[in-house]
N, C-alpha and C positions, 0 to 999 in steps of 0.2 A: 237766390239759392235756393235750390233742394233737392231736386228729382221729383218724377211724377209714379208713385209706386203702382204697379200692377202686378195683380195675382199669381201664385207659381203656375198653374195651370193653363196663364197663357206663354209663356216662356218661351215657348217652341215657335209661335206666332209671333210671337215678337221680335225674335230673331228673324226670322223669314222675312217682317216688313221692313227690317234696318235693312236685311242684304237688298231686297226688292227696291229699296230706295238707295242705296247706295250704286247700286248698278246702275238705275237708271241714271244720277246725276253723276257718275265719278268713270268716262270713260276710259281711265289711266288704270284705273285698278287698281290702285293703291290702297294701303292700310286705313279701309273709310270706316270699320266699325270693329272699336276693340270692348273684350266681357274682360268684364276682371271681378274674377271672384274672392271673396272675403267670410273666413269666419269670425264670426264675433259673437262665439259663444262664452267668454269670458265677461260678456259685458249685458247691463243693467238692458230694459226697453228702452226707459227712457234715455240712458248716453247713447243708445245709437239713434234715434231720434233726432236730439240735438247734434250729432254726427253729421247725420242726412244733411240737414237742413244745414249746415255751416259749411259742410263740404263741395256738396253737390249742387252743377247747374237744374236751372229748367229742362233743359232737352236730356237731360241725362234719365236712363232709364233705370225703375225697382225693382227685384222682381225677390222674393226669398224663401225657401222656405226652413222653419223654424229660426235658425238663427245664422244661419250657412245664406249669405247675401252674394247676390248675381246684380252687376251694374253694365249694363248696354250703354255706349260711349260712340256716338254717331259719329264722325267725321274726326276721330281722333286715334291715333297709331299708340303703339306699345309705348313710346316715352310719354305722351301725352299721359295714358294713362295710369304710368309709374308715379307721376305730379301727385294727381288725385288720394293713389294708394300710398303715396309719402304722408298727404295732407290727413289720412284716416291714422297710419302709424305716430304723426304728430299731437292728432286731436286725443288719442288716448292712451297717449306715454310709453307706449311700448311697440315693434315689432308685431303687425297682423298677418296671421296665416294668409295667403293670397295667391295666386296667380289668374296670370295673362293669357287670354287667347285673342286673335286677328284673324280680321276675315278681309281677303280671299286667302293669305299667307298661312294660315292654321285651319283651313278647312273651304271648302268651295260652297255646301249649306249649311242648313242648319245639324243636319246628321251630323256632319264631319268636325262640325265644332261644337257638338257636345261630346259625342264619342272623345274628340282630342279634348278637351276640358277635363272631362270624369278621368282620361287616361292620366293623363298629368299630374291631374292634385291627386289622385290615389297615389302614384311611383314618386310624388316630389315633398308633397306636404302629407302623406298617410293620413288620407283623411277619404272616406267611402263616400261617394257622389254617387253609386248607382243606384241610387233614386231617379236620377234625372233620365233613366233607360224607357223608365216608368211613362215620361212627358207624354200626353197626348199630340196624335202626329195631326189629325184632321183633315 
């Protein structure tokens, strides 16, 4: 278990890639991609690194902006991503501020998913992710 870490500036492109793969391989258009946002601001870099290596699968993608972490889970619905979130809660011994969005249920493309995520995290988690609007669209 580990996950693959990508640069934050590649987040939008990573979402586009995963949507493209999901569209190509999943004709049913089920929840075939879930993004989990987690606020790890209460934890040290070493704690975060250890949690990532013990919780994530090799097929999971990681992007972070400081201590805001975004995990892309291919072929994982919200139920499956909630299991991962619970594993983080258990690892850290407390409930982590987080939110989940899935393709295509919460958005049909990268723009819709990012907007939906930003708005929900702002309203529900009271966390400002407006910096997501500045991601390069390439």
